[in-house]
PyMOL Python script that loads the backbone (N, CA, C, O; Angstrom):
from pymol import cmd

cmd.read_pdbstr("""\
ATOM      1  N   MET A   1     -53.616-113.334  39.066  1.00  0.00           N
ATOM      2  CA  MET A   1     -53.942-114.378  38.032  1.00  0.00           C
ATOM      3  C   MET A   1     -55.247-114.216  37.306  1.00  0.00           C
ATOM      4  O   MET A   1     -56.142-113.574  37.855  1.00  0.00           O
ATOM      5  N   PHE A   2     -55.425-114.721  36.169  1.00  0.00           N
ATOM      6  CA  PHE A   2     -56.544-114.482  35.365  1.00  0.00           C
ATOM      7  C   PHE A   2     -57.814-115.046  36.080  1.00  0.00           C
ATOM      8  O   PHE A   2     -58.882-114.436  36.063  1.00  0.00           O
ATOM      9  N   VAL A   3     -57.632-116.279  36.726  1.00  0.00           N
ATOM     10  CA  VAL A   3     -58.749-116.987  37.376  1.00  0.00           C
ATOM     11  C   VAL A   3     -59.294-116.132  38.600  1.00  0.00           C
ATOM     12  O   VAL A   3     -60.482-115.992  38.890  1.00  0.00           O
ATOM     13  N   GLU A   4     -58.217-115.595  39.255  1.00  0.00           N
ATOM     14  CA  GLU A   4     -58.402-114.793  40.424  1.00  0.00           C
ATOM     15  C   GLU A   4     -59.362-113.530  40.030  1.00  0.00           C
ATOM     16  O   GLU A   4     -60.319-113.149  40.703  1.00  0.00           O
ATOM     17  N   HIS A   5     -58.938-112.996  38.876  1.00  0.00           N
ATOM     18  CA  HIS A   5     -59.601-111.757  38.491  1.00  0.00           C
ATOM     19  C   HIS A   5     -61.097-112.089  38.198  1.00  0.00           C
ATOM     20  O   HIS A   5     -62.004-111.328  38.535  1.00  0.00           O
ATOM     21  N   LEU A   6     -61.295-113.237  37.569  1.00  0.00           N
ATOM     22  CA  LEU A   6     -62.756-113.651  37.183  1.00  0.00           C
ATOM     23  C   LEU A   6     -63.579-113.957  38.541  1.00  0.00           C
ATOM     24  O   LEU A   6     -64.783-113.711  38.614  1.00  0.00           O
ATOM     25  N   PHE A   7     -62.900-114.467  39.521  1.00  0.00           N
ATOM     26  CA  PHE A   7     -63.479-114.800  40.731  1.00  0.00           C
ATOM     27  C   PHE A   7     -63.907-113.439  41.498  1.00  0.00           C
ATOM     28  O   PHE A   7     -64.990-113.323  42.072  1.00  0.00           O
ATOM     29  N   ASN A   8     -63.060-112.565  41.444  1.00  0.00           N
ATOM     30  CA  ASN A   8     -63.297-111.183  42.093  1.00  0.00           C
ATOM     31  C   ASN A   8     -64.377-110.539  41.439  1.00  0.00           C
ATOM     32  O   ASN A   8     -65.239-109.959  42.098  1.00  0.00           O
ATOM     33  N   VAL A   9     -64.411-110.594  40.069  1.00  0.00           N
ATOM     34  CA  VAL A   9     -65.448-109.958  39.199  1.00  0.00           C
ATOM     35  C   VAL A   9     -66.820-110.597  39.549  1.00  0.00           C
ATOM     36  O   VAL A   9     -67.854-109.944  39.689  1.00  0.00           O
ATOM     37  N   SER A  10     -66.722-111.865  39.667  1.00  0.00           N
ATOM     38  CA  SER A  10     -68.031-112.575  40.013  1.00  0.00           C
ATOM     39  C   SER A  10     -68.498-112.164  41.440  1.00  0.00           C
ATOM     40  O   SER A  10     -69.704-112.019  41.645  1.00  0.00           O
ATOM     41  N   CYS A  11     -67.643-111.982  42.374  1.00  0.00           N
ATOM     42  CA  CYS A  11     -68.060-111.599  43.640  1.00  0.00           C
ATOM     43  C   CYS A  11     -68.759-110.208  43.606  1.00  0.00           C
ATOM     44  O   CYS A  11     -69.795-109.963  44.223  1.00  0.00           O
ATOM     45  N   ILE A  12     -68.071-109.304  42.807  1.00  0.00           N
ATOM     46  CA  ILE A  12     -68.464-107.914  42.820  1.00  0.00           C
ATOM     47  C   ILE A  12     -69.900-107.979  42.118  1.00  0.00           C
ATOM     48  O   ILE A  12     -70.796-107.279  42.591  1.00  0.00           O
ATOM     49  N   LYS A  13     -70.133-108.713  41.114  1.00  0.00           N
ATOM     50  CA  LYS A  13     -71.352-108.808  40.449  1.00  0.00           C
ATOM     51  C   LYS A  13     -72.454-109.245  41.518  1.00  0.00           C
ATOM     52  O   LYS A  13     -73.521-108.637  41.611  1.00  0.00           O
ATOM     53  N   LYS A  14     -72.152-110.248  42.254  1.00  0.00           N
ATOM     54  CA  LYS A  14     -73.083-110.824  43.172  1.00  0.00           C
ATOM     55  C   LYS A  14     -73.578-109.774  44.191  1.00  0.00           C
ATOM     56  O   LYS A  14     -74.735-109.660  44.594  1.00  0.00           O
ATOM     57  N   ARG A  15     -72.473-109.000  44.551  1.00  0.00           N
ATOM     58  CA  ARG A  15     -72.777-107.942  45.607  1.00  0.00           C
ATOM     59  C   ARG A  15     -73.657-106.778  45.022  1.00  0.00           C
ATOM     60  O   ARG A  15     -74.454-106.149  45.717  1.00  0.00           O
ATOM     61  N   GLN A  16     -73.463-106.567  43.808  1.00  0.00           N
ATOM     62  CA  GLN A  16     -74.353-105.482  43.199  1.00  0.00           C
ATOM     63  C   GLN A  16     -75.750-106.036  43.170  1.00  0.00           C
ATOM     64  O   GLN A  16     -76.673-105.275  43.459  1.00  0.00           O
ATOM     65  N   ILE A  17     -75.987-107.237  42.861  1.00  0.00           N
ATOM     66  CA  ILE A  17     -77.472-107.778  42.627  1.00  0.00           C
ATOM     67  C   ILE A  17     -78.138-107.647  44.051  1.00  0.00           C
ATOM     68  O   ILE A  17     -79.309-107.988  44.218  1.00  0.00           O
TER      69      ILE A  17
END
""", "prot")
cmd.dss("prot")
cmd.show_as("cartoon", "prot")
cmd.util.cbc("prot")
cmd.orient("prot")
């Protein structure tokens, strides 16, 4: 789902920081 994709992207961005 689109929402799930956004959530995953947010998690990845947080991990990078």
